Phi, psi and omega in degrees: 000319180298320179296320179296321179296318179297316178299317180299318179295318179297319177299317179298318179297317179299316180300316180297316181296321179295318180294328184272349184292133179273162176298145181294346178293335185243142173293156183299335181282352184246130179292139180281100187281011169284343190277072182301322181257026182061223178293343181264035176264141178240138179268085183213117178243028179267185178293350178257017186297335182266005190244021181262142178279164172305149173279155174078010176292147175293167179302318180292315181296323176296323176297315180297317177301313180295323177297318176296323178299317180297318179292322180301327180264000184276135173275133177267157182232165181287154176280154355277148177202151184293326179220155176053042180268166174116357181301139172077207008290344173239149186196175174253329178201168186260352180207163178294317185292339179295335176261314182266076184298125183054032182065019179245208178282175180229206184265130179277057177241172180231142173086342182276161183295330180257016179295140180239013182253129175240163183240119172278148181221145176197167176265159176301150179104188179228154178274191186294343179256003182089009180262185181297153180264123182293154178266121180307130180086352182229335183075223183243007181209138177277121172263113188260013173227161183209156176291165179303131180089354178248169183241131174304152180297323181191166170258135180261123178252131179241129176232140181245142166245150188239143181221131177262126182233175182220152173281176183299330181271005175098346178296137184261159173212164183239137172244141175244134183251119180271149168233147186237138179216148177258134173228171179055042178298134182290338174207147184296153172251124180273132179085183182277155177217161183245140179242148176215117178282144179221119178272139178303125182271168176297155185263352189293144169069014183297320180297324178292318179294324178293334184274353178290130182301141177303322182298324180292322180290311183296329181298335180273350180291143179214063189299337180254010181051054182299330181270359172069022181268002179083358181245126186257274183094119182236134173280124183268112176264128191229160176280126181254115182292340180287318181261349184053049179206164174285131182225160175293126176280135180235331190245160184091158186294340175243020181052044184262011179229135189272332188215163176295321179303311180294322178299313181293314182297319180292323178294317176302318184285308186280321184278328184238351177082020182262119178284153180205178186294333179279318178236086190276353182260141177299142175296340180264007183301131181089355180264166180291339179262013175303134188285337176070007181282145179266065185229021181267142357284141183279335183257116179298150177303324181303313181291317179302314182290326178295316180291322176300316181292322176301311180297327183286336189242029172274126185284169181252131178292146181289154170291162183233147173056040186289345178268358180296132184297320180294320178295318177297321177294318178298324178296318178295322176293322176302318179288318180298327179284358182067021174297326183287352176294329176254313177279070185298130189287322189231132171229161179232131180282160182285161173294131181216092183293338180279342183220078185304328181299333181260358190272129172052042179270129172271113187240161182230074184274345182060052173205154172254359180061018176258166175257141183229148174288120184253010175090174186289333183298323181260003186295138168257351178058029178233104179295151178217093189058237184274000175271113183281185187290353176245006188253144178220150174292143174298117182290131173300138182260353179298134182086354186297331180287353180252003181304315183294329180281315184286320188247334169035088004274169175261152175232159188224160182076174192295337182238010177071017182294329181275126181262350179219165176295327177300312179299318180300317179298315186283355172274347182295140177210198178059236181296341181260008184298319181293324178294319177297316180297322178301312180297315184296334183264001176285162172291162180300321181296324178287321176299318179295327178295319177297317179297320179294322175297312180300322180286352174274347185283000000 
């Protein structure tokens, strides 16, 4: 028995040493800055780079992840049906993967089967929790598709105008400005209403972002610009239907969702029309196309939890070419431009003895998870709790250099208006106006260095 114990200890030591070993490209004294997701980083730069599970999961946990993956790609159908029933009667898409293509972003189109853009809608004012006011007969989201015999709530029309602009050295670039309008409303809306487009975001690293302590996020907030740098940052506290309490918002383009569970449950309900324990009412409740079936909740807890776990345990792809001199120069320019003031390079997850994969991870998501005023150019003019009509959550930049590979083409910003990283940068305004001006006045070689750095993420 003593010999077996010694062998067991030696095996454990070997496992620990293997896990701690750095890449041979870097000396042991230097941290491997390719590890965007800490230990939960995957070395994959293919079109499947966003679809890898955490490393080190147990056999059972890997099974749950795979089960969630299958559901994530499964198309749901209308009731009654023997399996995967509950779709609709009104919806935006039939599966999760139809919006999050390859677990990444999607297409900023409306009405198509592979469309990944949805439209939030609300009335002026705030509800009892300080959130958006639902529109009678429509709720808080436009469902632009419907089951046979039912009518979509509306058709979403997108029109673009184009403008050619130039950098300080004369090189030109183009920005496209979208406008959104609703037609074919199934029933009239009385009074004015506000619309906000939202493109499906990448799924990577959500569990790591959820594991960052609230105190670390709030510590970076500066709502009154006490340090006078022109950059504020507001923590968005939102009503969470899962806990029935106000919670720190972390997810969504305006940080209007507090947890992965609520994000998944709300997407099932609003995007596909599936009721569940977190959101037990049909999105069509109170409408003339309400199905009236006594089958709620339609989504079993098992499936909800599997998809939640899948979203929680998607790994982050490693950075690439981090020793390249131009990339290192671009990183320094990124910092000099004060981009890192919002796109914070490093966060650390909390200690979690129950979930070691998420515990004490040093990660590099390039976000502060706060909302910032981005100026009138990007404004949707629709408040969402403490995020006003010009404010958006700092988008995580990890994986951004793989958008073109994973989604081909890639789109950027909350509504996909930006087709390149250059366009995304030049749409920045408000608190980021000085950073944009810094970039615009650089030489072409320096601008290219920043782009090369971003494409390494």
